[in-house]
C-alpha positions in Angstrom: 108.5 70.1 -38.6 109.9 71.8 -35.6 108.3 71.5 -32.1 107.1 75.1 -32.3 105.5 74.5 -35.8 103.7 71.4 -34.4 102.5 73.5 -31.4 101.1 76.1 -33.8 99.3 73.6 -35.9 97.8 71.9 -32.9 96.7 75.2 -31.4 94.9 76.0 -34.6 93.4 72.5 -35.1 92.5 71.8 -31.5 90.7 75.1 -30.8 87.0 74.4 -30.0 84.6 75.6 -32.6 87.1 75.6 -35.5 86.5 73.0 -38.1 88.5 72.0 -41.1 86.6 74.5 -43.4 87.2 77.4 -41.0 90.8 76.5 -40.5 91.4 76.3 -44.3 89.8 79.7 -44.7 92.1 81.2 -42.0 95.2 79.6 -43.7 94.1 80.9 -47.1 93.7 84.4 -45.7 96.7 84.8 -43.4 99.3 82.0 -44.3 100.9 79.6 -41.9 99.4 78.9 -38.4 102.1 81.2 -36.8 100.8 84.0 -39.1 97.2 83.2 -38.1 98.0 83.3 -34.4 99.8 86.6 -34.7 96.6 88.4 -36.0 94.6 90.7 -33.9 91.1 89.8 -32.9 89.8 92.5 -35.3 91.7 90.9 -38.2 90.5 87.4 -37.3 86.9 88.5 -37.1 87.0 89.2 -40.8 87.0 85.4 -41.2 85.6 84.0 -38.0 83.2 84.9 -35.2 84.3 86.8 -32.1 83.8 83.7 -30.0 86.1 81.7 -32.3 88.7 84.5 -32.2 88.6 84.6 -28.4 89.0 80.8 -28.2 92.0 81.0 -30.6 93.7 83.7 -28.5 93.0 82.0 -25.2 94.0 78.3 -25.6 92.7 75.9 -23.0 95.0 74.3 -20.4 94.5 70.9 -22.1 96.2 72.2 -25.2 99.7 72.3 -23.6 99.3 68.7 -22.5 98.3 67.7 -26.0 101.2 69.6 -27.5 103.7 67.8 -25.2 102.1 64.4 -25.7 102.1 64.7 -29.5 105.7 65.8 -29.7 106.7 62.9 -27.4 104.7 60.5 -29.6 106.3 61.9 -32.8 109.9 61.6 -31.6 109.8 58.3 -29.7 108.7 55.7 -32.4 110.1 52.3 -31.5 112.5 51.0 -34.2 111.8 50.1 -37.0 108.5 52.1 -36.9 108.3 55.8 -37.9 105.6 58.4 -37.0 104.7 61.5 -38.9 102.2 64.4 -38.6 101.4 65.8 -42.0 99.8 69.2 -42.5 97.9 70.6 -45.5 101.0 72.5 -46.5 103.3 69.5 -46.6 104.6 68.1 -49.9 104.0 64.6 -48.6 100.3 65.3 -48.0 98.3 62.8 -50.2 97.2 64.5 -53.4 94.1 62.3 -53.6 92.8 63.8 -50.3 93.5 67.4 -51.5 91.0 66.6 -54.4 88.2 65.8 -51.9 85.7 68.3 -50.5 87.0 68.2 -46.9 90.7 67.3 -46.5 91.8 67.1 -42.9 94.1 69.8 -41.6 96.4 67.2 -39.9 97.1 63.5 -40.6 98.8 61.3 -38.1 100.7 58.3 -39.6 102.6 55.4 -38.3 104.3 52.6 -40.2 107.5 50.7 -40.9 110.5 52.8 -41.7 110.8 51.2 -45.2 107.9 53.3 -46.3 109.4 56.6 -45.2 112.4 57.3 -47.5 114.7 60.2 -48.1 112.2 61.4 -50.8 109.4 61.5 -48.3 106.3 59.3 -47.9 105.6 57.2 -50.9 101.8 57.2 -51.0 100.6 54.2 -53.1 99.3 55.2 -56.5 97.3 52.0 -56.8 94.8 51.6 -53.9 91.3 50.2 -53.5 89.1 50.6 -50.5 87.5 47.3 -49.3 84.7 47.8 -46.7 81.6 46.0 -45.4 79.6 44.8 -42.5 80.9 44.4 -38.9 78.8 41.3 -38.7 79.4 39.5 -42.0 78.4 36.0 -43.0 81.2 33.5 -43.1 81.1 33.7 -46.9 81.4 37.4 -46.8 84.5 37.3 -44.6 86.0 34.8 -46.9 85.3 37.0 -49.9 86.9 40.0 -48.3 90.0 38.1 -47.3 90.4 36.5 -50.7 89.8 39.6 -52.8 92.2 41.6 -50.6 94.9 39.0 -50.9 94.6 38.9 -54.7 94.6 42.7 -54.9 97.7 42.9 -52.8 99.4 40.3 -55.0 98.6 42.5 -58.0 100.4 45.4 -56.2 97.2 47.1 -55.1 97.2 48.6 -51.6 94.0 47.7 -49.7 92.4 50.6 -47.7 90.0 49.9 -44.9 88.8 51.0 -41.5 90.2 48.4 -39.0 86.7 47.6 -37.8 85.6 44.1 -36.9 84.2 41.9 -39.7 84.9 42.8 -43.4 87.4 45.5 -42.6 89.5 43.1 -40.5 89.3 40.3 -43.0 90.4 42.7 -45.8 93.4 43.9 -43.8 94.3 40.3 -43.0 94.1 39.1 -46.6 96.3 42.0 -47.8 98.9 41.2 -45.1 99.1 37.6 -46.3 100.4 38.9 -49.7 102.6 41.7 -48.3 105.9 42.6 -50.0 108.6 45.2 -49.4 107.7 47.3 -52.5 104.7 49.2 -51.1 102.4 49.2 -48.1 100.1 46.2 -48.3 97.2 47.9 -46.5 96.2 51.2 -45.0 94.0 51.4 -41.9 92.1 54.6 -41.5 90.9 54.8 -37.9 88.3 56.9 -36.1 90.2 57.4 -32.9 93.5 59.0 -31.9 96.4 57.1 -33.5 97.6 56.1 -30.0 94.5 54.0 -29.5 93.2 50.9 -31.2 89.5 50.3 -31.5 88.2 47.7 -31.2 90.6 46.2 -28.7 90.3 42.8 -30.3 92.2 44.2 -33.3 95.3 45.1 -31.4 97.3 42.2 -33.0 96.1 43.1 -36.4 97.0 46.8 -35.9 100.5 45.7 -34.9 100.8 43.7 -38.1 99.6 46.7 -40.2 102.2 48.9 -38.6 104.8 46.5 -39.8 103.5 45.9 -43.4 101.4 49.0 -44.0 100.2 52.3 -42.5 97.8 53.4 -39.8 96.3 56.8 -40.5 94.1 59.1 -38.4 93.0 62.7 -38.5 92.1 62.8 -34.8 94.4 64.2 -32.1 96.1 61.8 -29.7 93.9 60.5 -27.0 90.7 60.9 -29.0 88.3 58.1 -27.8 86.0 56.0 -30.0 83.2 58.5 -30.5 80.3 57.4 -32.7 80.2 60.5 -34.8 83.9 60.2 -35.8 83.6 56.9 -37.7 81.2 58.0 -40.5 83.4 61.1 -40.8 86.6 59.1 -41.3 84.9 57.1 -44.1 85.6 60.0 -46.5 89.3 59.4 -46.0 88.9 55.7 -46.8 87.2 56.6 -50.0 89.6 59.5 -50.7 92.8 57.5 -50.5 91.6 54.9 -53.0 90.8 54.9 -56.7 87.6 53.0 -56.0 85.6 51.3 -53.2 84.5 47.6 -53.0 81.6 46.9 -50.7 81.7 43.2 -49.8 78.6 43.0 -47.6 76.5 45.7 -46.1 73.1 46.1 -44.5 70.8 48.9 -45.7 71.9 51.1 -42.8 75.6 50.2 -42.9 78.4 52.8 -42.6 79.9 51.1 -45.7 77.2 52.7 -47.8 78.4 56.1 -46.5 81.9 55.2 -47.8 80.4 54.1 -51.1 78.4 57.3 -51.4 81.4 59.5 -50.6 83.5 57.6 -53.2 80.8 58.2 -55.8 80.6 61.9 -54.9 84.4 62.1 -55.3 84.2 60.6 -58.8 85.6 57.3 -57.7 84.3 53.9 -58.9 82.0 51.8 -56.6 81.9 48.0 -56.7 79.7 45.6 -54.9 79.6 41.8 -54.4 76.1 40.3 -54.7 74.9 37.9 -52.1 71.9 35.9 -50.9 68.5 37.6 -51.3 67.8 36.3 -47.8 70.8 37.7 -46.1 70.4 41.2 -44.5 74.1 41.8 -45.1 73.5 41.6 -48.9 70.7 44.1 -49.1 73.1 47.1 -49.1 75.2 45.7 -51.9 72.1 44.9 -54.0 70.9 48.5 -53.5 74.3 49.8 -54.7 74.1 47.6 -57.8 70.6 49.0 -58.5 72.0 52.5 -58.2 74.8 51.8 -60.7 77.6 50.2 -58.8 79.4 47.5 -60.8 78.5 44.0 -59.8 81.7 42.1 -59.0 82.4 38.4 -59.1 86.2 38.4 -59.3 89.1 40.7 -58.9 89.3 40.8 -62.7 86.0 42.7 -62.8 87.6 45.5 -60.7 90.9 45.6 -62.7 89.0 45.8 -66.0 87.1 48.8 -64.7 90.1 50.5 -63.1 93.0 50.3 -65.5 94.9 52.7 -63.2 95.3 49.8 -60.7 97.4 48.1 -63.4 98.9 44.6 -63.3 97.7 41.5 -65.0 94.0 40.7 -64.2 93.6 37.7 -61.9 90.6 36.1 -60.5 90.2 35.7 -56.7 91.5 32.3 -55.5 89.1 29.5 -56.0 88.7 26.4 -53.9 91.2 23.7 -54.2 89.8 21.0 -56.5 89.0 17.8 -54.7 91.6 15.1 -55.4 90.6 12.8 -58.3 89.7 9.2 -57.4 92.1 6.5 -58.3 91.4 4.9 -61.7 88.6 2.4 -61.4 87.9 3.3 -57.8 84.4 4.3 -56.8 83.8 7.3 -54.6 82.9 6.4 -51.0 79.4 6.5 -49.7 80.5 9.3 -47.3 81.7 11.5 -50.2 78.4 10.9 -52.0 76.4 11.8 -48.9 78.5 14.9 -48.3 78.0 16.1 -51.9 74.3 15.5 -51.7 74.0 17.4 -48.4 76.1 20.3 -49.8 73.8 20.5 -52.8 70.8 20.5 -50.5 72.3 23.3 -48.4 72.8 25.6 -51.4 74.5 28.9 -50.4 71.7 30.5 -48.3 71.5 30.0 -44.6 69.1 27.1 -43.8 67.8 25.4 -40.6 67.8 21.8 -39.7 64.1 21.2 -40.3 64.4 22.5 -43.9 67.4 20.4 -44.5 65.6 17.4 -43.2 62.7 18.0 -45.6 65.1 18.5 -48.5 67.2 15.4 -47.9 65.0 13.0 -46.1 67.9 12.5 -43.6 66.9 12.2 -39.9 68.0 15.1 -37.6 70.6 13.1 -35.7 72.4 11.9 -38.9 72.2 15.5 -40.3 73.9 16.9 -37.2 76.7 14.4 -37.5 77.3 15.1 -41.2 77.1 18.9 -40.7 79.6 18.7 -37.9 82.0 16.8 -40.2 81.5 19.4 -42.9 82.0 22.2 -40.4 85.3 20.7 -39.3 86.4 20.4 -43.0 85.7 24.1 -43.4 82.9 23.5 -45.9 80.0 24.6 -43.7 79.6 27.3 -41.1 77.2 27.3 -38.1 75.3 30.6 -37.8 73.4 32.1 -34.9 69.7 31.0 -34.7 70.5 27.4 -35.5 71.2 28.0 -39.1 73.9 26.5 -41.4 75.6 27.9 -44.5 77.7 26.3 -47.2 81.0 28.0 -47.7 82.5 28.5 -51.2 86.1 29.7 -51.9 86.3 33.5 -51.8 
């Protein structure tokens, strides 16, 4: 688009008091933003309130700064990245979002130049949202990473929200299987696209820009406001054929994403977990409400043929090396296996382990440390331990 066209879209979308629904009504009535802005107050008031019409005709001083900053951002992408601002009227606007109840008026996008060809933006046809708790169990984070990696290997783009926890693990897993054929992952963020939140995910965001896309509906400079994150979840659900919830507490924003996906006619999947883990209660509630219980990527691909590809299970743990013929397993191996069996897969404290195994506390701590270093056990807050299985 030209600089003037961008200015017109920004003036329309950044006017206080005008939401997506009102703006779409104005566009449907009068045409392009330039046509809307050319209307008299009386004509505008056939669609909007007098206060909204006055705000549209008297833009704030901050608008000019936003227009200049956005044009500079759009035209100064560092090679090999590209930046785009899509509007509702663009041919490149994702069709899957147009099918939702509240498509954003503008979409800001950044990514590697390979995804922006002469034919426009190649939105992936095969995409799955993977979301979950910001404070997952170690097992939940492993599941998210492994499922996302396997999905990406099947040519499925993983969509998530760049939050800590499950989102970050899902993005990271997809990036591990990135190819040059399509974006490995799409991060839909709840701030302006010139900001990364949380700051700890700056390196991850840089990787996503290289191997996928970052997408936002919010104007440049928009800070991390609490009300924007639930709202952006409708885009996460809308860009995908279905949503997989890995772990979620009963008040998790991930359940909002799942609900929005269901309302949009998309499939919802949930991974079950421990009955004692708060992070599993949201998934169990979704399963009771009709979400498909998932144990492997194959369960998702069977339900969503549109994702295509040969079904493949999530990576399993590497089998332990077989003992040499005639050789007996060491006492250490026997002790480790016995302790792992006593641990189970639920978080457990030292006193309970001591009761289950008959091993004294000091010896237990040594064995648990060794298993922790081997990646078979995780130490949790509150003095708890949890056995880890392959994702």
